[in-house]
C-alpha positions in Angstrom: -1.2 -10.9 21.3 -0.2 -14.0 19.3 3.1 -14.2 17.6 3.4 -13.6 13.9 4.9 -16.7 12.4 1.9 -17.0 10.1 1.2 -19.6 7.6 0.0 -19.6 4.0 -3.1 -17.5 3.6 -3.4 -16.5 7.2 -1.9 -14.5 9.9 -1.2 -16.0 13.3 -4.4 -17.4 14.8 -5.7 -18.7 11.5 -7.6 -15.5 10.3 -6.1 -13.7 7.3 -4.8 -10.3 8.3 -6.7 -8.8 5.4 -9.9 -9.8 7.1 -8.8 -8.3 10.5 -7.6 -5.0 9.0 -10.2 -4.4 6.3 -12.0 -1.1 6.9 -15.3 -1.7 8.6 -14.4 -5.2 9.9 -16.3 -6.0 13.1 -18.8 -3.2 12.4 -16.3 -0.5 13.2 -17.1 3.0 11.9 -15.0 6.1 12.2 -11.3 6.3 12.8 -12.0 6.6 16.5 -12.8 2.9 16.4 -9.2 2.0 15.4 -6.3 2.1 17.8 -3.2 3.4 16.0 -1.0 1.6 18.5 -2.7 -1.8 18.3 -1.0 -5.0 17.1 -3.8 -7.0 15.4 -2.6 -10.6 15.0 1.0 -9.4 15.0 4.2 -10.0 16.9 4.2 -8.8 20.5 7.3 -6.6 20.5 9.8 -4.9 18.3 12.4 -7.7 18.2 9.8 -10.3 17.3 8.3 -7.9 14.7 11.6 -7.4 12.9 12.3 -11.1 12.9 8.8 -11.8 11.5 9.3 -9.2 8.8 12.7 -10.7 7.9 11.1 -14.2 7.6 8.6 -12.8 5.0 11.3 -11.4 2.8 12.1 -14.6 1.1 8.6 -15.7 0.2 7.7 -12.2 -0.9 10.7 -12.1 -3.2 9.9 -15.5 -4.7 6.3 -14.6 -5.4 7.4 -11.3 -7.0 9.8 -13.1 -9.3 7.1 -15.6 -10.3 4.6 -12.8 -11.0 7.3 -11.0 -13.2 8.2 -14.2 -15.0 4.6 -15.2 -15.7 4.2 -12.0 -17.6 6.6 -13.2 -20.2 4.1 -15.9 -21.1 1.2 -13.5 -21.4 -0.1 -13.4 -17.8 -1.4 -9.8 -17.5 -1.9 -9.9 -13.7 -0.2 -7.3 -11.5 -0.5 -5.7 -8.1 -0.9 -2.1 -7.0 -0.1 -1.0 -3.5 -1.7 2.3 -2.5 -0.3 4.0 0.6 -2.1 6.9 2.2 -1.8 8.5 5.6 -1.1 11.7 7.4 2.3 13.3 7.4 4.9 11.1 9.2 2.6 8.0 9.0 5.4 6.2 7.3 4.6 6.0 3.6 8.3 6.5 2.6 9.4 4.1 5.4 7.1 1.4 4.1 8.5 1.8 0.6 12.1 1.6 2.0 11.6 -1.4 4.4 8.9 -3.4 2.7 9.3 -2.7 -1.0 13.0 -2.7 -0.6 12.9 -6.4 -0.3 11.7 -6.8 -3.9 13.7 -6.8 -7.1 13.5 -3.2 -8.3 13.3 -4.2 -11.9 9.8 -5.6 -11.2 8.6 -2.5 -9.2 7.2 0.8 -10.3 7.1 3.4 -7.5 5.3 6.7 -8.0 5.3 9.5 -5.3 2.4 11.8 -6.2 3.0 15.5 -5.5 0.8 18.5 -6.1 -0.4 18.3 -9.8 1.5 20.2 -12.4 -0.2 22.7 -14.7 -0.2 20.0 -17.4 -1.8 17.5 -15.1 -4.4 20.0 -14.0 -5.4 20.4 -17.7 -6.6 16.7 -17.7 -9.2 14.8 -15.6 -7.8 14.0 -12.2 -7.3 10.2 -13.0 -5.2 11.0 -16.0 -1.8 11.1 -14.2 -2.7 8.0 -12.2 -3.5 5.9 -15.3 0.0 6.8 -16.7 1.7 5.5 -13.5 -0.1 2.1 -13.4 2.1 -1.1 -13.2 2.4 -3.2 -16.3 1.8 -6.9 -16.5 4.0 -8.8 -13.9 4.9 -5.6 -12.0 4.2 -4.4 -8.5 3.2 -0.8 -8.5 3.5 1.4 -5.4 1.7 4.7 -5.0 3.1 7.0 -2.3 -0.1 9.1 -2.1 -2.5 8.6 -5.0 -5.7 9.6 -6.7 -7.2 9.9 -3.2 -5.5 13.2 -2.7 -8.2 14.6 -5.0 -10.8 13.8 -2.4 -8.7 14.3 0.7 -6.6 17.5 0.5 -9.1 18.8 -2.1 -11.9 18.3 0.4 -10.0 19.8 3.4 -8.7 22.8 1.5 -11.9 23.3 -0.6 -10.0 23.0 -3.8 -13.0 21.7 -5.7 -16.8 22.2 -5.3 -18.5 19.6 -3.1 -20.6 18.3 -6.0 -17.3 17.6 -7.9 -15.9 15.8 -4.9 -19.0 13.7 -4.5 -18.8 12.7 -8.1 -15.1 11.7 -7.7 -15.9 9.0 -5.2 -17.9 7.2 -7.8 -15.3 7.8 -10.5 -12.7 6.3 -8.3 -14.8 3.2 -7.6 -15.5 2.7 -11.3 -11.8 3.2 -12.1 -10.7 0.6 -9.5 -13.4 -1.8 -10.5 -12.0 -1.5 -14.1 -8.5 -2.2 -12.8 -9.6 -5.4 -11.0 -11.4 -6.5 -14.2 -8.1 -6.0 -16.1 -6.1 -8.1 -13.8 -4.8 -5.6 -11.2 -5.0 -6.6 -7.6 -5.5 -3.3 -5.7 -4.2 -3.2 -2.1 -5.1 0.1 -0.5 -3.5 0.8 2.9 -4.3 3.6 5.2 -1.4 4.1 7.7 -3.3 5.1 10.8 -1.1 7.2 13.1 -2.2 8.9 16.3 -2.2 12.7 16.9 0.4 12.5 19.7 2.6 10.1 17.8 2.7 12.5 14.9 3.8 15.3 17.2 6.7 13.1 18.5 7.8 12.3 15.0 7.8 15.9 13.9 9.8 16.9 17.0 12.4 14.1 16.2 12.8 15.6 12.7 13.5 19.0 14.3 15.9 17.5 16.9 18.0 15.5 14.4 20.1 17.4 11.8 19.9 14.3 9.5 16.1 14.4 9.6 15.5 18.1 9.2 15.3 17.9 5.4 12.1 16.0 5.9 10.5 18.8 7.9 8.4 21.5 6.3 7.0 24.3 8.5 3.8 23.8 6.5 3.5 20.5 8.4 2.4 22.4 11.5 -0.4 24.2 9.6 -1.5 20.8 8.2 -1.5 19.4 11.7 -3.9 22.1 12.7 -6.3 20.6 10.2 -6.2 17.2 11.8 -10.0 16.9 12.5 -10.8 17.8 9.0 -8.4 15.3 7.6 -9.7 12.6 9.9 -13.2 13.3 8.6 -12.0 13.2 5.0 -10.3 9.9 5.5 -13.4 8.5 7.2 -15.4 9.4 4.2 -12.9 7.7 1.8 -12.9 4.5 3.9 -16.7 4.5 3.9 -17.3 5.4 0.3 -14.4 3.7 -1.5 -13.8 0.4 0.3 -15.3 -2.1 -2.1 -15.0 -5.8 -2.8 -13.0 -5.0 -5.9 -10.6 -2.7 -4.0 -11.0 -2.7 -0.2 -9.2 -0.4 2.2 -7.0 -1.8 5.0 -6.4 0.2 8.2 -2.9 -0.5 9.4 -2.0 0.8 12.9 1.1 2.8 12.3 2.3 4.2 15.7 4.8 1.3 15.8 6.9 1.3 12.7 7.9 -2.3 13.1 4.3 -3.4 13.2 3.5 -1.3 10.2 6.2 -2.9 8.2 5.2 -6.4 9.2 1.5 -5.8 8.5 2.0 -4.4 5.1 4.4 -7.2 4.2 1.8 -9.7 5.5 -0.9 -8.1 3.4 1.2 -8.3 0.3 2.1 -11.9 1.0 -1.6 -12.9 1.4 -2.6 -11.2 -1.9 0.4 -12.6 -3.8 -0.3 -16.1 -2.5 -3.9 -15.8 -3.6 -2.7 -14.9 -7.1 -0.3 -17.9 -7.0 1.7 -16.9 -10.1 3.6 -19.7 -11.8 6.9 -19.8 -13.7 6.0 -20.3 -17.4 7.0 -23.5 -19.1 9.9 -23.3 -21.5 9.0 -22.3 -25.1 11.9 -24.3 -26.5 13.2 -27.9 -26.4 15.1 -28.1 -23.1 16.8 -31.4 -23.8 17.9 -30.4 -27.3 19.5 -27.2 -25.8 21.1 -29.2 -23.1 22.5 -31.6 -25.7 23.9 -28.8 -27.8 25.6 -27.3 -24.8 27.1 -30.6 -23.7 28.4 -31.1 -27.2 30.4 -28.0 -26.9 
């Protein structure tokens, strides 16, 4: 594996990471074609991975500030990071270690849970629309509208014809977001079956981690094949040019953090937000201050 110093617009090796991790890249079909322990274009070990992630923190923070500042001059662009994955895949860890590098005043984090009775009274995208980032913001969805075609499919919470219609509704919704200036970065954190077992066992072994464990996780784990099939359908039906899916190998947490950071950097660099020019006479203000 090559080391992940990276350069503007590309991961190490010259190919943008977004091209390597995009769902379906290289003709891959089905989650069996993706190795959850792989290190595509990334650092070769944990120490190098942490160093590479740390090196991305400064550029990411600057680009976030520029995006936030540009909104004060009417720039409506923003970015939405969607995180999906099986239990223990690292959605919360990604928020902590990657999004934690940003200024929180420019971020909007939403962790979607089971819909409330009020939310159930509305179309399934209603609560998602209310959580979208505003101009200049980076929005983060810990789970998302995709729950309505994932757990809803696995648990048969909606008729199949309704689920099939939702894929098209999601595609139209995300296409509209892109047209309105939202860069949608959808990340599937791909964890292996055995790795999930190890992480669940560590939660049981450590008193400080037991609060994260739910006995229901064992039942959900028993539905692993059905969830894999549901995710495969999502990646096939809802990875579009307007909002592609990226499959991030998540067995190694340090690689996961580096890869998501790198994906965000590539998309923010493409946006290339600029600090707005002053709307006042800079020299006149300087003269007034100097005059006391």
